[in-house]
N, C-alpha and C positions, 0 to 999 in steps of 0.2 A: 261539581266540588274540585277543590286543589290540594294534593296532597304532598308531603315533603320529598318524595322522590318520583313524582309525575306520574305514579301508577295507581290503579283502583285500590290495590292492597295497602298503599302507605298511610302513614299518619295524616288524617285530615287537618288542614289549616284552616281551611275557608269552605263555605257552600254557597252557592249563588244560582240565579235563575236562568234560564235558557229561552223562554216564550218569544223572545226579540229576534232570536238568531233565524236567518232564511237561508236557502240555497245560495241564492244570490249573493250575499253578504260573505258566506264562506269562499265562493267561488272567487270573490274579488280579492280577499286575504291569499288565497293560494296562489294567484295569479302574480301578484307583487311579490311575494317570496320566491317563486321560480323564476321570474324576471330576474332578481338581482342575483340568483345562485347560477344562473346561466352566464351571466356577465362575468362572474367570477370564476367559473369554469374556462372562459376563453382566457382570462388574466393567467391563471395558473397553467394554462397549457403552453406559454410562452412560444406560441405561434405569431407569425407576422400577421397583424390583423387586416394588413391592406392586400395579403397575398392570395391568390386563387386557391392555394392550398389550404388556407385557413377556412375559406368558405367550403370548398369540396368536403372538407373533414365534418366541419358543422353540418352539412346536408344531409350526410350519411351517418351522423350520430357518433363518430369516432374520435371527437374531442376528449383526451384525458390528461389530467395534471402531469406534468412531465417529471416532478420531483415530488417528494413527500407535501401533501396539502391538508388542509384542515377538510371535514366532511362537506361535499357539497351535492347539492341535489341536481339530478338532470331530467327529472320529470316529475311531476305533481298534480294530481287530479282527484275529484272526489268521484267515488264510484257509487256510494249509496249514501242518501241523507235521510235519515229516519229519527228525528228527534226524539229523545236525548241522543242518539248514536249516530255516528257517520263514519263511514269506511273510506280512506284514502289510498289511492296506489302512488307508491314513492318510489322513484329510482334514484339510487344514490352511489357516491363514490368514497370509501374511507369512512364508513357511516359506523356509529357504535349505537349499541340500544340506548345509552343515555341520550345522545344525540336526538334521537328518533322522538324518545319521550318528552324530552325539552320541547322538540318542534311543536307537538302537539298543545304542550301547555301554553306556547307563546301563541299560537292559532286561536287559542280560547281568550286569551287576554284582549287580543284584538278585536274579538267579536265581542268585549264587555261581557265575558262570563268566564268560566275556567273550564279545562278540558284535562282528563285523565287518560292514558292509555292502558287499554284492558286485554289487549292481545298484540302480539306482532308474529306475523308468518313470513318466512322467506321464500321466495317464488320463484326466483332464478338467482344464479351466481354468475357473472361472466357470460358465456355462450350456454350454461348447462341449466336447463330448466327442470321442473320437479318431475317430469315424466320419465327423466335422464335418469333419476335416483333409483337405488335398487332397497328395498323395504330389507328388514331384519331377517325374514325368511328367504331372501335370496342372496345372502351373503355366504355364496358357496363358489368355488372356481369355476363351476358350470357357468354360471350366471354372471362372475365377475368376468372372466376373460372376452366373451363377447360384447359385454358393455363397453371394456376398455378399448376394444377394437374398433367399436363402433364411432365412439367419441373422439379416437386419434384421426379416422377419416374426416369427420365432421371439422376438426379443427385444422387438417390439412388442406381442406377447401377453401377455409377461411384465410390461410396464409397465402394461398394461391392469388387471392383477390390483390391488384395493384394497389388500390387506395390504402388496403389494410397494411400494406408492405411500407407504404408511405408513411401511415400512423405510427408504426412500430418504431420507425426510425427516429420520428420526432418525439414519441411521447415514452413514457415509464410502462413497459409492458407489464409490470407487476401491479398495477392500478387495475382492479377489477369492477366493472360496473356491477351492482348488486342490486337486487329486487327484493323486498320484504313485504310483509303485509303487517301493518299495526290496526289495530282497532283500539278505539278510544270512546270517551265519555264527553259530552258536552256539560256535564255535572255528570255526564258519561257522555264519551264521544268517540268515534272511531277512524281508521285511516287503512290504506292498502297500497299495494303496488303490482305491475306485473309488465304490461305490454310496452312497445316502445315505439309504435308507429307515431304516435301523436308527439312524441319527444322529437322526432326526427323532422317533421315540418316545423313545429315550433323553434328548432334549433336553427333553421334555415333562415327563419326571420329574424332571429336575434343577431346571427353571424352578420348579415346583411346591416341591420343597425349598427353595430358596434364597427363595421369597416366603415362607416361613414361618420363616426362620431369624432374624430379627431378635427381639431380648429378652433380659434381663438375664443376665449370666454368673454361675453360682451356684458352679461349681466350675471349677479350673485344673487340669489334669495336666502332669506336667513329666516331661521325659526327664532323664537325671541324668550321664551321662559327655559331657563336652565341652558340657554344657549348664549346669549347676549347678557340677560340678567338674571336675577333670583329673586326669591323674596327674602327681605333683611332677617327676618326672625321666624321661625315657625307660626304655621299657621294657628297653631293651638295658642301659642301664647299671645298671638295679636288679638285673637278671640276674647282670651282672658282679660286683656287690658281695656278692651272696650267695654265687656261685661263689668269689669270694676270700676270704669265712669259711670255705670248705669245703676252702682250700688250693689253690685252680685259680686261674691267671691267664691270662685269654683277651682276645683284641682286643675292643674295645667293637662295633666296626663288623662284625665277623663274627658275633658275639652277636644284634646287632640284626636283621640280614639273615637269620640262621638263624631268630629268632622270627616275622618276617613270614611267612617260607615255611610255618613250622609252623603259625603261626595260620591262614593261608589254607587250607591243606589239612584242618587239622582241621574248621574251619567248613564246608568242602564235603562232607566225608566223614561228619562227625558234626554236624549243625547243632543249633543251640540245647541246647549241653551234651551232646549224644548222647543226649537222653533216650528216644529212639525205640530205640536200641540198649541201653539199660538202664544207661546212664550216669548221672552227676549232675556238677554244676558242679565239685565237688572233682577226680573222676577224670579229667574234661575236661581242666581245666587240667594236671593232671600229665602227661598225655600230651602236651599241648603243651610243657611245661617239658623232659621227656625226649627230646622230638624236637628241641628247639631245641639241647641240649647235644650230642647225638647227632652231630649235624651239626658239630659242633665238635670232635669225637673224644672226647669223654667218654663212656665206655662201662661203667663202673662200675655196676651196678644199685643197689646198696646206696647210693653216691653220690647216684645220680640220684634215688632215692625220699626222700632227706636232704633234697635242694634244693628239691625240688618241695613238700614239706609246709611247709617254712622259708617259700618264696615265697608259698604259699597263705596262710598266717597273716599275713605281712608286709602284705599288700595289705587286710587286714580293717581295719587301722589307720590314723589320720589322718597318718601321718609320710609316708605314700606318696601322700596324696592332697592337692590345694590347691583350695579353694571359690574360686572367680571373686569378684571384690571386689563385682559388682553383685549376687550371688543372695542374700545375707541380705536386703537391703533390699527387693528386687523381692518376696520371699515374705513379709517382713512388710507391705508395701503391701497385698498380696492380702488378707491375712488382715484388715487394718484397713477394707477394701473390704467385707468382710463374705462373701468369699469361700472355699469350703472347698478344700483342696488334696489332690493326690495324686499317686503317680508311677506312671508306665508306663515301663518300662526294660527292655532286654534285659541285665538283669544276671542274676548267679547269687544264690545264697542268702545270700551275705555283705553284701548293700546295707544291712539294716538298722543292722549294726554298723558298716559303714563311716559312714553318714548320723549315727548316735549318736556316732562318735568325731569327726566334723566340724562337729557343734553343729548340723545342720540336721533332724534326725528330728523334732522337736515341731511342727515347720510341716505335718506330712501326716497326714490321716486313714486312709490307708491306702497300702502299697506292692504294687504288681504287677511281680514282675519275670517274664522269660520263662521262668526255671526254674519258678517256682511256678504259672505260668499254663498250662505245657506247649506254647506256641505263642511266636513270636518276631515282632516287626515285622518285615517289614510285612504280616503276617498281622493282617486284620482283627478277626480273632477276639479278640485281646487288648483291642482298643480295646472291642469289645462287653462283656468283662468288665468292664473299667472303668467304663464307663456303667451296667451294673447296681449296680454299688457307688455310684457317685453317686446313683442313683435318679431321674435327671433325663432328659429328652430331649438329644439331642445338641446343639440350638441353645442351649442353656444351658450347655454344657460349652466350655472352651478347652483348647488343647495346645499346649505351646512346646517344640521340640526344634531340635538343630541338624543334622539328616538330612532332605534333600530328599523322599526316597521314604518312609523309615522313619517319620517325624514328620509332616511337612507334607502329602504328599499322600496317606498311609494315614486319618489324622486328619479330613482334609477328604472324603474320599470317603464318610463316615460323616455327614457333616452337622456334625462339630466343627469350632470354629473354631481352625483350626491357624495357627501362628506360626512362622516359619522364622528361626531365630536364625543370624546371621552376623556375626559381631563382628569381621572383618577384610575384609568386602566382597568376598570371593574368590567366593560361589556365584553362578555364571553362568546361573542357571534363569530366564531372563527372563519366563517365565509366571508367575512369582510377583508379584502386585502390590505396590506400595510398602507399602500399610497392611498387609500380610502379613508383612512384613520386620522385623526388630530387629537393630540393629547391638549394642544394650545390653539388658540385662534392665531397666534402669530406664526405658526406654521403655514397657514392658508395660502397668504401671497404666492410663495415661493412654490407652492404645490400645484397651483393654478398656471403658473409660468412653465413648469415644467412639462404639464399635460399640453401646452398650446404649442410648445417648441416641438 
C-alpha cells in the first residue's frame, strides 16, 4: 500500500500487489540508488577526483561532504527479504526520517508496487554504536564517567590516524555518518543499516571509476517522452475523442481515472509490453484500451477492438504529440559540437514513426526502445546495449532524461554522465547536485562543454 506520509500508519491512498517482486529485482534497484549517491558524495566532498588523496579517502570510507549537503547514502543493502517484508541496511549522511521513508516509497515504485516504512532503528551515529549507549537504568555518575573516559580514548585513537587527519582538514568535521534501521512493507516492506565493510570496498571501486570519468563527450543518449516531446492532450481526452467517433459519450474524468488504473495494472502484470508473456506493444496497448473502456461500461468486443486499433494508429502520428520548444535547438547544438546522438526509451515499436512525424528522427544514429531491446529502464542492460552501439566507454557518453531512477540513477550507475531534466523544478531528489540538473535542454550544450574542459 501507499500512504500520504510513507508510513504504515498514514492515510492509505493506494493498494497494490507484490507477487512479482523478487530479491534480485530489489537488489538491482538498490544498486542503482547507491551508485548515484556515491557519486554525489564524491561531488560534495570537493576533493580533487584525480588525486591520490581522493582515492585513499574513498578506500577508507572517509569521504564526507565538506559543506552542508542534502542527504546522501553511503551504503545500502538488503539484509532480509521475506515478502511482503524486507529489511535494508542504510548508511547515510545528513538524513532525516522523512528522507528515509520517502526512499522506501521510491524503491517500491521502481519495483512496480508500493512500499511503506514500518520501523526505523538507529544502530550507529558516527563512531558510536549501540553497545556504547547507556540504558535509562545506567544514567548515573558511576556509569557515565567511565563511558565518557572510554569514548574519549576511542576517539583519540581515531584522531591519531594520519588519514583521518587528512580527512578532517578537507571535510566538515560536523558531518556525521549515521546508521539507522528502517523496516518497511511492500504492501508492507522493510529496511535496515549497520555495517561498513562492504561500504569500503564499493567506495574504492566507485572512486576509481570517477577518477577516470573525465574526457570528451562523444555521444548523447536521450529519453523521449516528457524529455523531447509530450502527449498533446491528456490520454483521457484523446480516448474520449476516439470513443465519440465510435458513437460513445463518456465522461472525460471517468475515462482518465480508468486509464490510469488499467495502465498501472498492465505495467505490473505484463511489464515491458508483455514481451515475457508473448505479447508485443500493439497487443499490450490493446489490453490497456479494452480494460479502460470496460471499466466505463463498454463491453462490445467488436467496438473495443476497433477503438484499440484506431488509438494505436493515432499515437503514431504527430497530431497527438507536441515537441518541446527547446528540443530541436538542443539536438542541433549537440550535433554542431560534433557529438553523435541516440535514443534509449521505454517506448514501443512506433517510436521511429513518431520521431519522423515530429521532425526529430534525422538527429539520431540509432533508436533503442525497450520493446526492441527486450528490457526496460531501470534495467541497466538497455544502457549496456546502447553503449555497445556507441562503441565508446561510458565516460564519453551522456544521457538526458526526466526520470530520477530510470534515467539519472541507472545511467550514472554505469559511469554514463546522466542529467536529470526538471523543467518545473518539482523533482525533490536532493542528492542530485546542481550540475547534474537541467531546467531547460538549452542548458545542456554548455554543461557538456564544462564537464569536458
